mmCIF file as Biopython writes it, N, C-alpha, C and O atoms, coordinates in Angstrom:
data_model
#
loop_
_atom_site.group_PDB
_atom_site.id
_atom_site.type_symbol
_atom_site.label_atom_id
_atom_site.label_alt_id
_atom_site.label_comp_id
_atom_site.label_asym_id
_atom_site.label_entity_id
_atom_site.label_seq_id
_atom_site.pdbx_PDB_ins_code
_atom_site.Cartn_x
_atom_site.Cartn_y
_atom_site.Cartn_z
_atom_site.occupancy
_atom_site.B_iso_or_equiv
_atom_site.auth_seq_id
_atom_site.auth_asym_id
_atom_site.pdbx_PDB_model_num
ATOM 1   N N  . ILE A ? 1  ? 29.342 113.081 -11.555 1.0 0.0 1  A 1 
ATOM 2   C CA . ILE A ? 1  ? 31.139 112.782 -11.080 1.0 0.0 1  A 1 
ATOM 3   C C  . ILE A ? 1  ? 31.079 114.318 -10.862 1.0 0.0 1  A 1 
ATOM 4   O O  . ILE A ? 1  ? 30.306 115.039 -11.493 1.0 0.0 1  A 1 
ATOM 5   N N  . MET A ? 2  ? 32.072 114.831 -9.793  1.0 0.0 2  A 1 
ATOM 6   C CA . MET A ? 2  ? 32.670 116.063 -9.823  1.0 0.0 2  A 1 
ATOM 7   C C  . MET A ? 2  ? 33.930 115.951 -10.073 1.0 0.0 2  A 1 
ATOM 8   O O  . MET A ? 2  ? 34.669 115.225 -9.409  1.0 0.0 2  A 1 
ATOM 9   N N  . PRO A ? 3  ? 34.253 116.549 -10.904 1.0 0.0 3  A 1 
ATOM 10  C CA . PRO A ? 3  ? 35.773 117.229 -11.179 1.0 0.0 3  A 1 
ATOM 11  C C  . PRO A ? 3  ? 36.444 117.147 -10.169 1.0 0.0 3  A 1 
ATOM 12  O O  . PRO A ? 3  ? 37.444 116.595 -10.629 1.0 0.0 3  A 1 
ATOM 13  N N  . HIS A ? 4  ? 36.653 117.298 -9.049  1.0 0.0 4  A 1 
ATOM 14  C CA . HIS A ? 4  ? 37.388 117.528 -7.425  1.0 0.0 4  A 1 
ATOM 15  C C  . HIS A ? 4  ? 37.360 117.281 -6.256  1.0 0.0 4  A 1 
ATOM 16  O O  . HIS A ? 4  ? 37.460 118.339 -5.634  1.0 0.0 4  A 1 
ATOM 17  N N  . PHE A ? 5  ? 37.314 116.814 -5.896  1.0 0.0 5  A 1 
ATOM 18  C CA . PHE A ? 5  ? 36.857 116.160 -4.308  1.0 0.0 5  A 1 
ATOM 19  C C  . PHE A ? 5  ? 36.805 117.984 -3.624  1.0 0.0 5  A 1 
ATOM 20  O O  . PHE A ? 5  ? 37.828 118.667 -3.586  1.0 0.0 5  A 1 
ATOM 21  N N  . CYS A ? 6  ? 35.596 118.442 -3.202  1.0 0.0 6  A 1 
ATOM 22  C CA . CYS A ? 6  ? 36.174 120.230 -2.295  1.0 0.0 6  A 1 
ATOM 23  C C  . CYS A ? 6  ? 34.898 118.861 -1.303  1.0 0.0 6  A 1 
ATOM 24  O O  . CYS A ? 6  ? 34.271 117.847 -1.609  1.0 0.0 6  A 1 
ATOM 25  N N  . LEU A ? 7  ? 35.169 119.888 0.194   1.0 0.0 7  A 1 
ATOM 26  C CA . LEU A ? 7  ? 34.549 119.376 1.541   1.0 0.0 7  A 1 
ATOM 27  C C  . LEU A ? 7  ? 34.167 121.191 1.794   1.0 0.0 7  A 1 
ATOM 28  O O  . LEU A ? 7  ? 34.642 121.999 2.593   1.0 0.0 7  A 1 
ATOM 29  N N  . LEU A ? 8  ? 33.086 121.338 0.698   1.0 0.0 8  A 1 
ATOM 30  C CA . LEU A ? 8  ? 32.426 122.933 1.643   1.0 0.0 8  A 1 
ATOM 31  C C  . LEU A ? 8  ? 30.923 122.573 2.158   1.0 0.0 8  A 1 
ATOM 32  O O  . LEU A ? 8  ? 30.325 121.542 1.848   1.0 0.0 8  A 1 
ATOM 33  N N  . PHE A ? 9  ? 30.587 123.262 2.719   1.0 0.0 9  A 1 
ATOM 34  C CA . PHE A ? 9  ? 29.059 122.704 3.040   1.0 0.0 9  A 1 
ATOM 35  C C  . PHE A ? 9  ? 28.560 123.733 2.730   1.0 0.0 9  A 1 
ATOM 36  O O  . PHE A ? 9  ? 28.918 124.839 3.134   1.0 0.0 9  A 1 
ATOM 37  N N  . PHE A ? 10 ? 27.228 123.389 1.598   1.0 0.0 10 A 1 
ATOM 38  C CA . PHE A ? 10 ? 26.052 124.564 1.534   1.0 0.0 10 A 1 
ATOM 39  C C  . PHE A ? 10 ? 24.955 124.473 1.823   1.0 0.0 10 A 1 
ATOM 40  O O  . PHE A ? 10 ? 24.421 123.365 1.867   1.0 0.0 10 A 1 
ATOM 41  N N  . ARG A ? 11 ? 24.307 125.568 2.096   1.0 0.0 11 A 1 
ATOM 42  C CA . ARG A ? 11 ? 23.607 126.141 2.525   1.0 0.0 11 A 1 
ATOM 43  C C  . ARG A ? 11 ? 21.803 126.703 1.655   1.0 0.0 11 A 1 
ATOM 44  O O  . ARG A ? 11 ? 21.446 127.848 1.377   1.0 0.0 11 A 1 
ATOM 45  N N  . PRO A ? 12 ? 21.028 125.358 1.442   1.0 0.0 12 A 1 
ATOM 46  C CA . PRO A ? 12 ? 20.303 125.923 0.934   1.0 0.0 12 A 1 
ATOM 47  C C  . PRO A ? 12 ? 19.672 127.353 0.408   1.0 0.0 12 A 1 
ATOM 48  O O  . PRO A ? 12 ? 19.346 127.672 -0.735  1.0 0.0 12 A 1 
ATOM 49  N N  . ALA A ? 13 ? 19.611 128.137 1.694   1.0 0.0 13 A 1 
ATOM 50  C CA . ALA A ? 13 ? 18.970 129.211 1.309   1.0 0.0 13 A 1 
ATOM 51  C C  . ALA A ? 13 ? 20.084 130.075 1.299   1.0 0.0 13 A 1 
ATOM 52  O O  . ALA A ? 13 ? 19.798 131.269 1.386   1.0 0.0 13 A 1 
ATOM 53  N N  . CYS A ? 14 ? 20.994 129.856 1.234   1.0 0.0 14 A 1 
ATOM 54  C CA . CYS A ? 14 ? 22.324 130.838 1.007   1.0 0.0 14 A 1 
ATOM 55  C C  . CYS A ? 14 ? 23.148 130.703 0.281   1.0 0.0 14 A 1 
ATOM 56  O O  . CYS A ? 14 ? 23.598 129.560 0.206   1.0 0.0 14 A 1 
ATOM 57  N N  . ASP A ? 15 ? 23.774 131.794 -0.626  1.0 0.0 15 A 1 
ATOM 58  C CA . ASP A ? 15 ? 24.903 131.925 -1.413  1.0 0.0 15 A 1 
ATOM 59  C C  . ASP A ? 15 ? 26.067 131.548 -1.221  1.0 0.0 15 A 1 
ATOM 60  O O  . ASP A ? 15 ? 26.639 131.023 -2.176  1.0 0.0 15 A 1 
ATOM 61  N N  . ALA A ? 16 ? 27.036 131.743 0.506   1.0 0.0 16 A 1 
ATOM 62  C CA . ALA A ? 16 ? 27.434 131.705 0.776   1.0 0.0 16 A 1 
ATOM 63  C C  . ALA A ? 16 ? 28.165 130.067 1.005   1.0 0.0 16 A 1 
ATOM 64  O O  . ALA A ? 16 ? 27.504 129.093 1.364   1.0 0.0 16 A 1 
ATOM 65  N N  . VAL A ? 17 ? 29.414 130.041 0.756   1.0 0.0 17 A 1 
ATOM 66  C CA . VAL A ? 17 ? 29.982 128.602 0.529   1.0 0.0 17 A 1 
ATOM 67  C C  . VAL A ? 17 ? 31.052 128.640 2.516   1.0 0.0 17 A 1 
ATOM 68  O O  . VAL A ? 17 ? 31.589 129.590 3.086   1.0 0.0 17 A 1 
ATOM 69  N N  . TYR A ? 18 ? 30.964 127.674 2.793   1.0 0.0 18 A 1 
ATOM 70  C CA . TYR A ? 18 ? 31.879 127.806 4.035   1.0 0.0 18 A 1 
ATOM 71  C C  . TYR A ? 18 ? 32.739 126.455 4.055   1.0 0.0 18 A 1 
ATOM 72  O O  . TYR A ? 18 ? 32.243 125.331 3.983   1.0 0.0 18 A 1 
ATOM 73  N N  . PRO A ? 19 ? 33.385 126.591 4.106   1.0 0.0 19 A 1 
ATOM 74  C CA . PRO A ? 19 ? 34.836 125.395 4.206   1.0 0.0 19 A 1 
ATOM 75  C C  . PRO A ? 19 ? 34.570 124.854 5.490   1.0 0.0 19 A 1 
ATOM 76  O O  . PRO A ? 19 ? 34.322 125.629 6.413   1.0 0.0 19 A 1 
ATOM 77  N N  . VAL A ? 20 ? 34.589 123.484 5.696   1.0 0.0 20 A 1 
ATOM 78  C CA . VAL A ? 20 ? 34.575 122.499 6.551   1.0 0.0 20 A 1 
ATOM 79  C C  . VAL A ? 20 ? 36.172 121.769 6.823   1.0 0.0 20 A 1 
ATOM 80  O O  . VAL A ? 20 ? 36.675 121.142 5.891   1.0 0.0 20 A 1 
ATOM 81  N N  . GLY A ? 21 ? 36.646 121.848 7.665   1.0 0.0 21 A 1 
ATOM 82  C CA . GLY A ? 21 ? 37.879 121.983 8.219   1.0 0.0 21 A 1 
ATOM 83  C C  . GLY A ? 21 ? 38.854 121.923 9.314   1.0 0.0 21 A 1 
ATOM 84  O O  . GLY A ? 21 ? 38.422 122.977 9.782   1.0 0.0 21 A 1 
ATOM 85  N N  . LEU A ? 22 ? 39.481 121.715 9.859   1.0 0.0 22 A 1 
ATOM 86  C CA . LEU A ? 22 ? 40.768 122.818 10.884  1.0 0.0 22 A 1 
ATOM 87  C C  . LEU A ? 22 ? 41.836 123.386 9.985   1.0 0.0 22 A 1 
ATOM 88  O O  . LEU A ? 22 ? 42.649 122.936 9.178   1.0 0.0 22 A 1 
ATOM 89  N N  . TYR A ? 23 ? 41.435 124.754 10.542  1.0 0.0 23 A 1 
ATOM 90  C CA . TYR A ? 23 ? 42.448 125.843 10.511  1.0 0.0 23 A 1 
ATOM 91  C C  . TYR A ? 23 ? 43.321 126.650 11.619  1.0 0.0 23 A 1 
ATOM 92  O O  . TYR A ? 23 ? 42.811 127.099 12.646  1.0 0.0 23 A 1 
ATOM 93  N N  . GLY A ? 24 ? 44.319 126.746 11.381  1.0 0.0 24 A 1 
ATOM 94  C CA . GLY A ? 24 ? 45.028 127.656 12.146  1.0 0.0 24 A 1 
ATOM 95  C C  . GLY A ? 24 ? 45.797 126.856 13.486  1.0 0.0 24 A 1 
ATOM 96  O O  . GLY A ? 24 ? 46.501 125.886 13.765  1.0 0.0 24 A 1 
ATOM 97  N N  . TRP A ? 25 ? 45.217 127.835 13.976  1.0 0.0 25 A 1 
ATOM 98  C CA . TRP A ? 25 ? 45.168 126.651 15.468  1.0 0.0 25 A 1 
ATOM 99  C C  . TRP A ? 25 ? 45.142 125.431 16.044  1.0 0.0 25 A 1 
ATOM 100 O O  . TRP A ? 25 ? 45.983 124.840 16.723  1.0 0.0 25 A 1 
ATOM 101 N N  . ARG A ? 26 ? 43.689 125.034 15.555  1.0 0.0 26 A 1 
ATOM 102 C CA . ARG A ? 26 ? 43.411 124.006 15.935  1.0 0.0 26 A 1 
ATOM 103 C C  . ARG A ? 26 ? 44.008 122.975 15.471  1.0 0.0 26 A 1 
ATOM 104 O O  . ARG A ? 26 ? 44.249 122.087 16.289  1.0 0.0 26 A 1 
ATOM 105 N N  . LYS A ? 27 ? 44.397 122.781 14.146  1.0 0.0 27 A 1 
ATOM 106 C CA . LYS A ? 27 ? 45.411 122.266 12.808  1.0 0.0 27 A 1 
ATOM 107 C C  . LYS A ? 27 ? 46.435 121.593 14.397  1.0 0.0 27 A 1 
ATOM 108 O O  . LYS A ? 27 ? 46.407 120.438 14.820  1.0 0.0 27 A 1 
ATOM 109 N N  . ARG A ? 28 ? 47.178 122.677 14.924  1.0 0.0 28 A 1 
ATOM 110 C CA . ARG A ? 28 ? 48.208 122.706 15.016  1.0 0.0 28 A 1 
ATOM 111 C C  . ARG A ? 28 ? 48.139 122.046 16.339  1.0 0.0 28 A 1 
ATOM 112 O O  . ARG A ? 28 ? 48.962 121.423 17.009  1.0 0.0 28 A 1 
ATOM 113 N N  . CYS A ? 29 ? 47.112 122.322 16.477  1.0 0.0 29 A 1 
ATOM 114 C CA . CYS A ? 29 ? 46.808 121.501 18.434  1.0 0.0 29 A 1 
ATOM 115 C C  . CYS A ? 29 ? 46.751 119.832 18.203  1.0 0.0 29 A 1 
ATOM 116 O O  . CYS A ? 29 ? 47.191 118.893 18.867  1.0 0.0 29 A 1 
ATOM 117 N N  . LEU A ? 30 ? 46.003 119.914 16.953  1.0 0.0 30 A 1 
ATOM 118 C CA . LEU A ? 30 ? 45.567 118.610 16.647  1.0 0.0 30 A 1 
ATOM 119 C C  . LEU A ? 30 ? 46.788 117.614 16.263  1.0 0.0 30 A 1 
ATOM 120 O O  . LEU A ? 30 ? 46.551 116.409 16.349  1.0 0.0 30 A 1 
ATOM 121 N N  . TYR A ? 31 ? 47.937 117.985 15.891  1.0 0.0 31 A 1 
ATOM 122 C CA . TYR A ? 31 ? 48.798 117.747 15.660  1.0 0.0 31 A 1 
ATOM 123 C C  . TYR A ? 31 ? 49.405 117.284 16.835  1.0 0.0 31 A 1 
ATOM 124 O O  . TYR A ? 31 ? 49.400 116.112 17.211  1.0 0.0 31 A 1 
ATOM 125 N N  . PHE A ? 32 ? 50.026 118.409 17.511  1.0 0.0 32 A 1 
ATOM 126 C CA . PHE A ? 32 ? 50.785 118.512 18.669  1.0 0.0 32 A 1 
ATOM 127 C C  . PHE A ? 32 ? 49.977 117.552 19.246  1.0 0.0 32 A 1 
ATOM 128 O O  . PHE A ? 32 ? 50.606 116.575 18.841  1.0 0.0 32 A 1 
ATOM 129 N N  . LEU A ? 33 ? 48.699 116.892 20.137  1.0 0.0 33 A 1 
ATOM 130 C CA . LEU A ? 33 ? 48.234 116.113 20.674  1.0 0.0 33 A 1 
ATOM 131 C C  . LEU A ? 33 ? 48.940 114.413 19.816  1.0 0.0 33 A 1 
ATOM 132 O O  . LEU A ? 33 ? 49.782 113.584 20.163  1.0 0.0 33 A 1 
ATOM 133 N N  . LEU A ? 34 ? 48.217 114.539 18.849  1.0 0.0 34 A 1 
ATOM 134 C CA . LEU A ? 34 ? 48.944 113.278 18.345  1.0 0.0 34 A 1 
ATOM 135 C C  . LEU A ? 34 ? 49.866 113.062 17.996  1.0 0.0 34 A 1 
ATOM 136 O O  . LEU A ? 34 ? 49.831 112.031 17.324  1.0 0.0 34 A 1 
ATOM 137 N N  . LEU A ? 35 ? 51.715 113.885 18.124  1.0 0.0 35 A 1 
ATOM 138 C CA . LEU A ? 35 ? 52.298 114.083 18.488  1.0 0.0 35 A 1 
ATOM 139 C C  . LEU A ? 35 ? 53.003 113.352 19.849  1.0 0.0 35 A 1 
ATOM 140 O O  . LEU A ? 35 ? 53.730 112.360 19.892  1.0 0.0 35 A 1 
ATOM 141 N N  . LEU A ? 36 ? 52.544 114.162 20.867  1.0 0.0 36 A 1 
ATOM 142 C CA . LEU A ? 36 ? 52.089 113.678 22.233  1.0 0.0 36 A 1 
ATOM 143 C C  . LEU A ? 36 ? 51.276 112.188 22.176  1.0 0.0 36 A 1 
ATOM 144 O O  . LEU A ? 36 ? 51.373 111.695 23.300  1.0 0.0 36 A 1 
ATOM 145 N N  . LEU A ? 37 ? 51.004 111.870 21.856  1.0 0.0 37 A 1 
ATOM 146 C CA . LEU A ? 37 ? 49.920 110.541 21.843  1.0 0.0 37 A 1 
ATOM 147 C C  . LEU A ? 37 ? 51.134 109.748 21.516  1.0 0.0 37 A 1 
ATOM 148 O O  . LEU A ? 37 ? 51.388 109.029 22.482  1.0 0.0 37 A 1 
ATOM 149 N N  . LEU A ? 38 ? 51.894 109.600 20.657  1.0 0.0 38 A 1 
ATOM 150 C CA . LEU A ? 38 ? 52.873 108.863 19.849  1.0 0.0 38 A 1 
ATOM 151 C C  . LEU A ? 38 ? 53.706 108.429 21.379  1.0 0.0 38 A 1 
ATOM 152 O O  . LEU A ? 38 ? 53.812 107.599 22.282  1.0 0.0 38 A 1 
ATOM 153 N N  . VAL A ? 39 ? 54.207 109.834 20.771  1.0 0.0 39 A 1 
ATOM 154 C CA . VAL A ? 39 ? 55.282 110.022 21.692  1.0 0.0 39 A 1 
ATOM 155 C C  . VAL A ? 39 ? 55.042 109.168 23.001  1.0 0.0 39 A 1 
ATOM 156 O O  . VAL A ? 39 ? 55.773 108.229 23.317  1.0 0.0 39 A 1 
ATOM 157 N N  . THR A ? 40 ? 53.769 109.654 23.845  1.0 0.0 40 A 1 
ATOM 158 C CA . THR A ? 40 ? 53.411 108.299 25.376  1.0 0.0 40 A 1 
ATOM 159 C C  . THR A ? 40 ? 53.297 106.997 24.645  1.0 0.0 40 A 1 
ATOM 160 O O  . THR A ? 40 ? 53.371 106.189 25.570  1.0 0.0 40 A 1 
ATOM 161 N N  . MET A ? 41 ? 53.159 106.301 23.528  1.0 0.0 41 A 1 
ATOM 162 C CA . MET A ? 41 ? 52.876 105.179 23.789  1.0 0.0 41 A 1 
ATOM 163 C C  . MET A ? 41 ? 54.593 104.338 22.670  1.0 0.0 41 A 1 
ATOM 164 O O  . MET A ? 41 ? 54.857 103.153 22.467  1.0 0.0 41 A 1 
ATOM 165 N N  . ILE A ? 42 ? 55.297 105.516 22.256  1.0 0.0 42 A 1 
ATOM 166 C CA . ILE A ? 42 ? 56.514 104.904 22.098  1.0 0.0 42 A 1 
ATOM 167 C C  . ILE A ? 42 ? 57.388 104.301 23.398  1.0 0.0 42 A 1 
ATOM 168 O O  . ILE A ? 42 ? 57.915 103.194 23.502  1.0 0.0 42 A 1 
ATOM 169 N N  . VAL A ? 43 ? 57.355 105.645 24.548  1.0 0.0 43 A 1 
ATOM 170 C CA . VAL A ? 43 ? 57.699 105.438 25.704  1.0 0.0 43 A 1 
ATOM 171 C C  . VAL A ? 43 ? 57.278 104.074 26.644  1.0 0.0 43 A 1 
ATOM 172 O O  . VAL A ? 43 ? 57.948 103.237 27.248  1.0 0.0 43 A 1 
ATOM 173 N N  . ASN A ? 44 ? 55.914 104.279 26.461  1.0 0.0 44 A 1 
ATOM 174 C CA . ASN A ? 44 ? 55.001 103.351 27.296  1.0 0.0 44 A 1 
ATOM 175 C C  . ASN A ? 44 ? 55.778 102.022 26.722  1.0 0.0 44 A 1 
ATOM 176 O O  . ASN A ? 44 ? 56.103 101.314 27.675  1.0 0.0 44 A 1 
ATOM 177 N N  . LEU A ? 45 ? 56.160 101.487 25.517  1.0 0.0 45 A 1 
ATOM 178 C CA . LEU A ? 45 ? 56.107 100.526 25.021  1.0 0.0 45 A 1 
ATOM 179 C C  . LEU A ? 45 ? 58.133 100.148 25.229  1.0 0.0 45 A 1 
ATOM 180 O O  . LEU A ? 45 ? 58.574 99.038  25.527  1.0 0.0 45 A 1 
ATOM 181 N N  . ALA A ? 46 ? 58.800 101.111 25.030  1.0 0.0 46 A 1 
ATOM 182 C CA . ALA A ? 46 ? 59.875 100.887 25.219  1.0 0.0 46 A 1 
ATOM 183 C C  . ALA A ? 46 ? 60.186 100.406 26.948  1.0 0.0 46 A 1 
ATOM 184 O O  . ALA A ? 46 ? 60.976 99.533  27.307  1.0 0.0 46 A 1 
ATOM 185 N N  . LEU A ? 47 ? 59.599 100.978 27.542  1.0 0.0 47 A 1 
ATOM 186 C CA . LEU A ? 47 ? 59.844 101.162 29.271  1.0 0.0 47 A 1 
ATOM 187 C C  . LEU A ? 47 ? 58.920 99.251  30.090  1.0 0.0 47 A 1 
ATOM 188 O O  . LEU A ? 47 ? 59.148 98.508  31.045  1.0 0.0 47 A 1 
ATOM 189 N N  . THR A ? 48 ? 57.692 99.321  28.693  1.0 0.0 48 A 1 
ATOM 190 C CA . THR A ? 48 ? 57.436 97.939  29.033  1.0 0.0 48 A 1 
ATOM 191 C C  . THR A ? 48 ? 58.463 96.159  28.675  1.0 0.0 48 A 1 
ATOM 192 O O  . THR A ? 48 ? 58.569 95.116  29.320  1.0 0.0 48 A 1 
ATOM 193 N N  . VAL A ? 49 ? 59.027 96.646  27.315  1.0 0.0 49 A 1 
ATOM 194 C CA . VAL A ? 49 ? 60.014 96.107  27.693  1.0 0.0 49 A 1 
ATOM 195 C C  . VAL A ? 49 ? 61.708 96.164  27.918  1.0 0.0 49 A 1 
ATOM 196 O O  . VAL A ? 49 ? 62.598 95.487  27.403  1.0 0.0 49 A 1 
ATOM 197 N N  . TRP A ? 50 ? 61.755 97.247  28.894  1.0 0.0 50 A 1 
ATOM 198 C CA . TRP A ? 50 ? 62.683 97.092  29.800  1.0 0.0 50 A 1 
ATOM 199 C C  . TRP A ? 50 ? 62.545 96.610  31.105  1.0 0.0 50 A 1 
ATOM 200 O O  . TRP A ? 50 ? 63.436 95.971  31.665  1.0 0.0 50 A 1 
ATOM 201 N N  . ILE A ? 51 ? 61.145 96.968  31.772  1.0 0.0 51 A 1 
ATOM 202 C CA . ILE A ? 51 ? 61.008 96.168  32.680  1.0 0.0 51 A 1 
ATOM 203 C C  . ILE A ? 51 ? 61.098 94.547  32.443  1.0 0.0 51 A 1 
ATOM 204 O O  . ILE A ? 51 ? 61.784 94.042  33.332  1.0 0.0 51 A 1 
ATOM 205 N N  . LEU A ? 52 ? 60.698 93.766  31.678  1.0 0.0 52 A 1 
ATOM 206 C CA . LEU A ? 52 ? 60.531 92.131  31.048  1.0 0.0 52 A 1 
ATOM 207 C C  . LEU A ? 52 ? 61.712 92.194  31.007  1.0 0.0 52 A 1 
ATOM 208 O O  . LEU A ? 52 ? 62.146 91.283  31.711  1.0 0.0 52 A 1 
ATOM 209 N N  . LYS A ? 53 ? 62.909 93.047  30.357  1.0 0.0 53 A 1 
ATOM 210 C CA . LYS A ? 53 ? 64.509 92.245  30.117  1.0 0.0 53 A 1 
ATOM 211 C C  . LYS A ? 53 ? 65.243 92.401  31.419  1.0 0.0 53 A 1 
ATOM 212 O O  . LYS A ? 53 ? 66.158 91.627  31.702  1.0 0.0 53 A 1 
ATOM 213 N N  . VAL A ? 54 ? 64.689 93.870  32.627  1.0 0.0 54 A 1 
ATOM 214 C CA . VAL A ? 54 ? 65.031 93.295  33.968  1.0 0.0 54 A 1 
ATOM 215 C C  . VAL A ? 54 ? 64.970 92.204  34.505  1.0 0.0 54 A 1 
ATOM 216 O O  . VAL A ? 54 ? 65.783 91.297  34.685  1.0 0.0 54 A 1 
ATOM 217 N N  . MET A ? 55 ? 63.413 92.436  34.872  1.0 0.0 55 A 1 
ATOM 218 C CA . MET A ? 55 ? 62.806 91.139  35.351  1.0 0.0 55 A 1 
ATOM 219 C C  . MET A ? 55 ? 62.590 89.540  35.438  1.0 0.0 55 A 1 
ATOM 220 O O  . MET A ? 55 ? 62.020 88.712  36.149  1.0 0.0 55 A 1 
ATOM 221 N N  . ASN A ? 56 ? 63.707 89.639  33.829  1.0 0.0 56 A 1 
ATOM 222 C CA . ASN A ? 56 ? 64.103 88.556  33.608  1.0 0.0 56 A 1 
ATOM 223 C C  . ASN A ? 56 ? 63.182 87.313  33.443  1.0 0.0 56 A 1 
ATOM 224 O O  . ASN A ? 56 ? 63.445 86.174  33.830  1.0 0.0 56 A 1 
ATOM 225 N N  . PHE A ? 57 ? 61.827 87.812  32.669  1.0 0.0 57 A 1 
ATOM 226 C CA . PHE A ? 57 ? 60.533 87.259  32.458  1.0 0.0 57 A 1 
ATOM 227 C C  . PHE A ? 57 ? 61.354 86.561  31.284  1.0 0.0 57 A 1 
ATOM 228 O O  . PHE A ? 57 ? 62.559 86.812  31.284  1.0 0.0 57 A 1 
ATOM 229 N N  . SER A ? 58 ? 60.922 85.806  30.385  1.0 0.0 58 A 1 
ATOM 230 C CA . SER A ? 58 ? 60.733 84.733  29.532  1.0 0.0 58 A 1 
ATOM 231 C C  . SER A ? 58 ? 59.225 84.417  28.469  1.0 0.0 58 A 1 
ATOM 232 O O  . SER A ? 58 ? 58.034 84.729  28.439  1.0 0.0 58 A 1 
ATOM 233 N N  . VAL A ? 59 ? 60.136 83.670  27.757  1.0 0.0 59 A 1 
ATOM 234 C CA . VAL A ? 59 ? 58.534 83.051  27.249  1.0 0.0 59 A 1 
ATOM 235 C C  . VAL A ? 59 ? 58.003 81.476  27.697  1.0 0.0 59 A 1 
ATOM 236 O O  . VAL A ? 59 ? 57.235 80.778  27.036  1.0 0.0 59 A 1 
ATOM 237 N N  . VAL A ? 60 ? 58.651 81.112  29.044  1.0 0.0 60 A 1 
ATOM 238 C CA . VAL A ? 60 ? 58.453 79.532  30.050  1.0 0.0 60 A 1 
ATOM 239 C C  . VAL A ? 60 ? 57.451 80.416  30.723  1.0 0.0 60 A 1 
ATOM 240 O O  . VAL A ? 60 ? 57.330 81.631  30.560  1.0 0.0 60 A 1 
ATOM 241 N N  . SER A ? 61 ? 56.806 79.695  31.441  1.0 0.0 61 A 1 
ATOM 242 C CA . SER A ? 61 ? 55.247 79.715  32.128  1.0 0.0 61 A 1 
ATOM 243 C C  . SER A ? 61 ? 55.961 80.281  33.439  1.0 0.0 61 A 1 
ATOM 244 O O  . SER A ? 61 ? 57.114 79.939  33.699  1.0 0.0 61 A 1 
ATOM 245 N N  . SER A ? 62 ? 55.059 81.383  34.471  1.0 0.0 62 A 1 
ATOM 246 C CA . SER A ? 62 ? 55.659 81.508  35.703  1.0 0.0 62 A 1 
ATOM 247 C C  . SER A ? 62 ? 55.217 79.951  36.818  1.0 0.0 62 A 1 
ATOM 248 O O  . SER A ? 62 ? 55.650 79.911  37.969  1.0 0.0 62 A 1 
ATOM 249 N N  . ALA A ? 63 ? 54.329 78.785  36.244  1.0 0.0 63 A 1 
ATOM 250 C CA . ALA A ? 63 ? 54.814 77.736  36.950  1.0 0.0 63 A 1 
ATOM 251 C C  . ALA A ? 63 ? 56.123 76.915  36.899  1.0 0.0 63 A 1 
ATOM 252 O O  . ALA A ? 63 ? 56.495 76.023  37.661  1.0 0.0 63 A 1 
ATOM 253 N N  . SER A ? 64 ? 56.609 77.335  36.022  1.0 0.0 64 A 1 
ATOM 254 C CA . SER A ? 64 ? 57.854 76.396  36.229  1.0 0.0 64 A 1 
ATOM 255 C C  . SER A ? 64 ? 59.578 77.313  36.670  1.0 0.0 64 A 1 
ATOM 256 O O  . SER A ? 64 ? 60.749 77.161  36.321  1.0 0.0 64 A 1 
ATOM 257 N N  . ARG A ? 65 ? 58.666 78.458  37.801  1.0 0.0 65 A 1 
ATOM 258 C CA . ARG A ? 65 ? 60.023 78.914  38.301  1.0 0.0 65 A 1 
ATOM 259 C C  . ARG A ? 65 ? 60.103 78.617  39.873  1.0 0.0 65 A 1 
ATOM 260 O O  . ARG A ? 65 ? 59.069 78.501  40.532  1.0 0.0 65 A 1 
ATOM 261 N N  . GLN A ? 66 ? 60.930 78.541  40.246  1.0 0.0 66 A 1 
ATOM 262 C CA . GLN A ? 66 ? 61.372 77.752  41.292  1.0 0.0 66 A 1 
ATOM 263 C C  . GLN A ? 66 ? 60.874 79.465  42.141  1.0 0.0 66 A 1 
ATOM 264 O O  . GLN A ? 66 ? 60.834 80.508  41.488  1.0 0.0 66 A 1 
ATOM 265 N N  . ALA A ? 67 ? 60.606 79.407  43.381  1.0 0.0 67 A 1 
ATOM 266 C CA . ALA A ? 67 ? 60.205 80.673  44.459  1.0 0.0 67 A 1 
ATOM 267 C C  . ALA A ? 67 ? 61.876 80.290  45.258  1.0 0.0 67 A 1 
ATOM 268 O O  . ALA A ? 67 ? 62.304 79.151  45.443  1.0 0.0 67 A 1 
ATOM 269 N N  . TYR A ? 68 ? 62.704 81.797  45.686  1.0 0.0 68 A 1 
ATOM 270 C CA . TYR A ? 68 ? 63.574 81.341  46.753  1.0 0.0 68 A 1 
ATOM 271 C C  . TYR A ? 68 ? 63.487 81.431  47.663  1.0 0.0 68 A 1 
ATOM 272 O O  . TYR A ? 68 ? 62.442 82.065  47.811  1.0 0.0 68 A 1 
ATOM 273 N N  . ASN A ? 69 ? 64.108 81.116  49.077  1.0 0.0 69 A 1 
ATOM 274 C CA . ASN A ? 69 ? 63.487 81.749  49.851  1.0 0.0 69 A 1 
ATOM 275 C C  . ASN A ? 69 ? 64.883 82.567  50.518  1.0 0.0 69 A 1 
ATOM 276 O O  . ASN A ? 69 ? 66.002 82.079  50.677  1.0 0.0 69 A 1 
ATOM 277 N N  . ARG A ? 70 ? 64.299 84.355  50.937  1.0 0.0 70 A 1 
ATOM 278 C CA . ARG A ? 70 ? 65.500 85.118  51.134  1.0 0.0 70 A 1 
ATOM 279 C C  . ARG A ? 70 ? 65.853 85.019  52.539  1.0 0.0 70 A 1 
ATOM 280 O O  . ARG A ? 70 ? 66.909 85.587  52.820  1.0 0.0 70 A 1 
ATOM 281 N N  . GLY A ? 71 ? 65.152 84.359  53.642  1.0 0.0 71 A 1 
ATOM 282 C CA . GLY A ? 71 ? 65.498 83.844  54.688  1.0 0.0 71 A 1 
ATOM 283 C C  . GLY A ? 71 ? 64.226 84.916  55.571  1.0 0.0 71 A 1 
ATOM 284 O O  . GLY A ? 71 ? 64.274 84.609  56.762  1.0 0.0 71 A 1 
ATOM 285 N N  . CYS A ? 72 ? 63.296 85.888  55.359  1.0 0.0 72 A 1 
ATOM 286 C CA . CYS A ? 72 ? 62.473 86.567  55.913  1.0 0.0 72 A 1 
ATOM 287 C C  . CYS A ? 72 ? 61.310 85.693  57.023  1.0 0.0 72 A 1 
ATOM 288 O O  . CYS A ? 72 ? 60.440 86.323  57.625  1.0 0.0 72 A 1 
#
């Protein structure tokens, strides 16, 4: 059992230890993309709820709605 968890990649032919992970600008870019995805999801959900409220949708099925003739 290892005393601590460490993400290291060992090469059998070499004594060098290479860290595995995201560092620097790659980590910032990943966090930015995740934040952008989260904001996009929240805006999408908010617009969906807004459209449902504006169009007066409800739990009642659309089959019970009556079509109105607007004289067209």
